[in-house]
C-alpha positions as CSV (number, residue, x, y, z in Angstrom):
1,M,-3.1,-13.8,-36.2
2,V,-6.1,-16.1,-35.5
3,S,-8.8,-14.5,-33.3
4,N,-10.2,-16.6,-30.6
5,R,-13.3,-14.9,-29.1
6,K,-13.7,-17.2,-26.1
7,A,-10.0,-16.8,-25.1
8,N,-10.2,-13.1,-25.7
9,K,-13.2,-12.8,-23.4
10,V,-11.3,-14.7,-20.6
11,Y,-8.4,-12.3,-21.1
12,E,-10.7,-9.3,-20.8
13,E,-12.2,-10.7,-17.6
14,L,-8.8,-11.2,-16.1
15,A,-7.7,-7.7,-17.1
16,S,-10.8,-6.2,-15.3
17,R,-9.8,-7.6,-11.9
18,Q,-8.6,-4.4,-10.4
19,N,-7.6,-5.8,-7.1
20,Y,-4.9,-7.9,-8.8
21,L,-4.0,-6.0,-12.0
22,V,-0.7,-4.2,-11.9
23,V,0.2,-2.0,-14.9
24,Q,2.7,0.4,-13.2
25,A,4.3,0.8,-9.8
26,N,1.7,2.9,-8.1
27,D,-0.9,0.2,-8.8
28,L,0.9,-1.8,-6.1
29,A,-0.1,0.9,-3.7
30,K,-3.8,0.2,-4.1
31,A,-3.6,-3.6,-4.4
32,F,-4.3,-6.2,-1.6
33,G,-7.6,-4.9,-0.2
34,N,-8.0,-8.4,1.1
35,L,-5.2,-8.0,3.7
36,K,-5.8,-7.1,7.3
37,A,-4.3,-4.0,9.0
38,F,-1.3,-5.7,10.5
39,E,-0.5,-7.6,7.3
40,H,-0.5,-4.2,5.5
41,K,1.9,-2.8,8.1
42,V,4.2,-5.9,7.8
43,L,4.1,-5.5,4.0
44,D,5.1,-1.8,4.2
45,F,7.9,-2.8,6.6
46,C,9.2,-5.1,3.9
47,F,9.0,-2.4,1.3
48,S,11.0,-0.2,3.6
49,S,13.9,-2.6,3.2
50,V,14.4,-1.6,-0.4
51,T,17.0,1.1,-1.2
52,K,18.1,2.6,-4.5
53,E,21.2,0.3,-4.4
54,N,19.2,-2.9,-4.4
55,K,18.8,-5.2,-7.4
56,P,15.6,-7.2,-8.3
57,T,17.5,-10.4,-7.6
58,D,18.4,-9.4,-4.0
59,T,17.2,-11.3,-0.9
60,F,16.2,-9.1,2.0
61,Q,16.3,-9.8,5.8
62,V,14.2,-8.3,8.6
63,H,14.1,-9.5,12.2
64,S,10.9,-10.0,14.1
65,L,12.2,-8.0,17.0
66,D,12.7,-5.0,14.7
67,I,9.1,-5.3,13.6
68,M,7.9,-5.5,17.2
69,K,10.0,-2.5,18.2
70,H,8.7,-0.4,15.3
71,F,5.1,-1.1,16.0
72,G,5.4,-0.9,19.8
73,L,4.7,-4.7,20.4
74,T,5.7,-6.6,23.5
75,R,8.5,-9.1,22.9
76,N,6.7,-12.3,23.5
77,G,5.8,-15.6,21.9
78,Q,2.4,-14.4,20.9
79,N,3.8,-11.5,18.8
80,Y,6.4,-13.8,17.2
81,K,3.4,-16.0,16.1
82,R,1.5,-12.9,15.0
83,I,4.3,-11.8,12.8
84,A,4.9,-15.3,11.4
85,E,1.1,-15.5,10.6
86,A,1.3,-12.2,8.9
87,F,4.0,-13.4,6.6
88,A,2.1,-16.5,5.9
89,K,-0.9,-14.4,4.8
90,L,1.3,-12.2,2.6
91,N,2.6,-15.4,0.9
92,E,-1.0,-16.6,0.3
93,N,-2.8,-13.4,-0.5
94,T,-0.6,-11.3,-2.7
95,A,-1.5,-12.6,-6.1
96,L,-0.9,-10.1,-9.0
97,Y,-1.7,-10.0,-12.7
98,I,0.7,-8.1,-15.0
99,P,-0.5,-7.3,-18.5
100,E,2.1,-7.3,-21.3
101,T,2.3,-7.3,-25.1
102,L,4.3,-10.0,-26.7
103,P,6.8,-9.3,-29.5
104,D,4.3,-10.6,-32.1
105,G,1.6,-8.1,-30.8
106,R,-0.5,-10.6,-28.8
107,K,-1.7,-9.4,-25.4
108,S,-1.1,-11.6,-22.4
109,I,-1.3,-11.6,-18.6
110,I,1.4,-12.8,-16.3
111,M,-0.1,-14.4,-13.2
112,T,2.3,-14.1,-10.4
113,Q,2.6,-13.0,-6.8
114,L,4.5,-10.4,-4.8
115,F,7.0,-12.8,-3.1
116,S,8.9,-15.6,-4.8
117,R,10.1,-16.8,-1.3
118,I,9.6,-16.1,2.3
119,R,11.8,-17.9,4.9
120,F,10.9,-17.7,8.6
121,I,13.9,-18.8,10.7
122,E,13.7,-20.2,14.2
123,D,15.7,-17.2,15.7
124,G,13.0,-14.8,14.4
125,M,14.8,-13.6,11.3
126,V,12.8,-13.4,8.1
127,E,14.3,-13.6,4.7
128,F,12.2,-12.7,1.6
129,K,12.6,-12.2,-2.1
130,F,10.3,-10.4,-4.4
131,S,9.2,-12.3,-7.5
132,E,11.2,-11.5,-10.7
133,D,8.3,-9.9,-12.5
134,V,7.2,-7.7,-9.7
135,A,10.5,-6.6,-8.1
136,P,11.1,-3.7,-10.6
137,L,7.7,-2.3,-9.8
138,V,8.4,-2.6,-6.0
139,F,11.6,-0.7,-6.3
140,E,9.9,2.1,-8.3
141,L,7.1,2.3,-5.8
142,K,9.5,2.5,-2.9
143,N,11.6,5.2,-4.5
144,N,8.9,7.3,-6.2
145,F,5.6,6.9,-4.4
146,Y,5.0,6.0,-0.7
147,S,8.4,5.6,0.9
148,F,7.0,7.9,3.6
149,H,4.6,5.3,4.9
150,L,6.9,3.6,7.4
151,A,7.4,6.7,9.5
152,E,3.6,7.3,9.8
153,L,2.6,3.7,9.7
154,A,2.7,2.9,13.4
155,R,0.2,5.7,14.1
156,I,-2.5,4.3,11.8
157,K,-4.7,1.6,13.4
158,S,-7.5,1.0,10.9
159,K,-7.0,-1.3,7.9
160,Y,-9.1,1.1,5.9
161,A,-7.0,4.1,6.8
162,L,-3.9,2.2,5.6
163,I,-5.6,1.4,2.4
164,L,-6.6,5.0,1.9
165,M,-3.1,6.2,2.6
166,K,-1.8,3.9,-0.3
167,L,-4.7,4.8,-2.6
168,W,-4.0,8.5,-2.0
169,E,-0.3,8.2,-2.8
170,A,-1.1,6.1,-5.9
171,K,-3.4,8.8,-7.2
172,R,-1.5,12.0,-6.4
173,F,1.2,13.5,-8.6
174,G,4.4,14.4,-6.9
175,K,3.9,16.8,-3.9
176,Q,0.5,18.2,-5.2
177,Q,-1.5,19.4,-2.3
178,V,-5.0,18.5,-3.6
179,T,-5.8,15.0,-4.9
180,T,-9.1,13.8,-6.2
181,I,-10.0,10.2,-6.3
182,Q,-13.1,9.0,-8.3
183,G,-14.5,5.6,-8.8
184,S,-17.6,3.5,-9.1
185,L,-19.0,1.7,-6.0
186,D,-17.4,-1.5,-7.3
187,D,-14.1,0.3,-7.7
188,W,-14.1,1.5,-4.1
189,Q,-15.1,-1.8,-2.7
190,D,-12.4,-3.6,-4.8
191,W,-9.8,-1.2,-3.3
192,F,-11.0,-1.6,0.3
193,L,-12.6,-5.0,0.6
194,G,-11.0,-7.1,-2.3
195,E,-13.0,-8.7,-5.1
196,E,-14.6,-11.4,-3.0
197,K,-16.5,-9.2,-0.5
198,R,-19.4,-6.8,-1.0
199,W,-21.3,-4.6,1.4
200,T,-24.3,-2.4,1.0
201,A,-23.5,1.2,0.1
202,G,-24.5,2.6,3.4
203,L,-22.6,0.0,5.4
204,F,-19.5,0.5,3.2
205,K,-19.5,4.2,3.6
206,R,-20.0,4.1,7.4
207,N,-17.7,1.3,8.3
208,A,-14.9,1.7,5.7
209,L,-14.8,5.1,4.0
210,L,-15.7,7.3,6.9
211,V,-13.5,5.3,9.3
212,A,-10.6,5.8,7.0
213,C,-11.3,9.5,6.4
214,D,-11.7,10.3,10.2
215,E,-8.4,8.6,11.1
216,L,-6.3,10.3,8.4
217,E,-7.8,13.7,9.1
218,E,-6.9,13.2,12.8
219,K,-3.4,11.8,12.3
220,L,-2.0,13.1,9.1
221,K,-3.3,16.7,9.0
222,V,-5.3,16.1,5.9
223,S,-8.7,17.5,5.0
224,I,-11.0,15.1,3.2
225,T,-14.3,15.8,1.4
226,L,-16.4,12.7,0.4
227,T,-19.1,13.1,-2.1
228,T,-21.6,10.3,-2.8
229,I,-22.5,9.9,-6.5
230,K,-26.0,8.7,-7.2
231,R,-28.2,7.8,-10.1
232,G,-31.7,8.5,-8.9
233,R,-31.7,7.1,-5.4
234,K,-29.0,4.4,-6.1
235,V,-25.4,5.0,-5.0
236,I,-23.2,4.3,-7.9
237,G,-19.8,5.7,-6.7
238,Y,-17.9,8.2,-4.7
239,E,-15.6,11.2,-5.2
240,M,-13.0,12.0,-2.6
241,Q,-10.9,15.1,-2.4
242,L,-7.9,15.1,-0.1
243,V,-6.0,18.3,0.8
244,D,-2.5,17.8,2.4
245,N,-2.1,20.5,5.1
246,R,1.3,19.3,6.2
247,Q,3.9,22.1,5.8
248,V,6.7,19.5,5.5
249,T,5.9,16.1,4.2
250,T,7.1,13.0,6.0
251,A,8.7,11.8,2.7
252,E,10.8,14.9,2.7
253,L,11.8,14.4,6.3
254,I,12.8,10.8,5.7
255,K,14.9,11.7,2.7
256,E,16.6,14.4,4.7
257,A,17.3,12.0,7.6
258,E,18.8,9.4,5.3
259,K,20.9,12.0,3.6
260,N,22.3,13.4,6.9
261,S,23.0,10.2,8.9
262,Y,22.4,6.6,8.8
263,Q,22.6,6.6,12.6
264,T,19.7,9.0,13.1
265,D,16.5,7.5,14.4
266,I,13.9,8.6,12.0
267,Y,11.3,9.3,14.6
268,D,13.7,11.5,16.6
269,F,14.5,13.3,13.4
270,I,10.9,13.9,12.6
271,D,10.1,15.1,16.1
272,E,13.1,17.4,16.0
273,E,12.0,18.9,12.7
274,K,8.4,19.3,13.9
275,G,9.8,21.2,16.9
276,K,11.7,23.6,14.7
277,N,8.6,24.3,12.6
278,H,6.5,24.8,15.8
279,G,9.1,27.2,17.1
280,T,8.9,29.4,13.9
281,N,5.1,29.7,13.9
């Protein structure tokens, strides 16, 4: 095999782009730091359409009215436009790099994107299809990692809290109560801001990390400890420890609701279960 140093250097540069690189399903959970809060919510709504019975070649449908209802939006032209614009941004801003090894041993990177097609129809129906290379990862992500998001999604307002939710689920193992996330300052800013934007360490901690931590602590019953890592006086990274204090995880509630009845409204079911737990305390 002929070695090409220049080409290899380009490959290594592509492989280092953490905001785009997807090696396994849970990498999708921490991708797309460039999206806005509502775009993240619409993306997770799309993920919620996936079931274990689906195939990578399937086309999915969601209606704009269902999205409005789920997120408590008024049924009007402005929100139809808002949803259409969110899908447009998802089409434009979900580039992904998937590394692979060819049969002859050479390394390569597939440059693709999350969706192969999004169709917005005049009656408000939206059809979408995941790209062939990414669809298997989407299905694994939905079934094994953060399928719980949809039930709690409507309560989360900050883009950074949404990103932290996904990062947390990407880093935790199963139902473990304590999860530790470590990374350099660049790692954290890649996850939260995307590769094209950089803030000072103080601004990033105050306006992104602490905003995310405060909202998740308030709304998800999680305890978070954030430690700043320094070299001398320079901030070089962060370590975050998240402790899940929920007695019954939302993922478990969703699975139980789906198992018991397809007619059950998931929010009614969760409220009912919380009432049972409250009554036994």
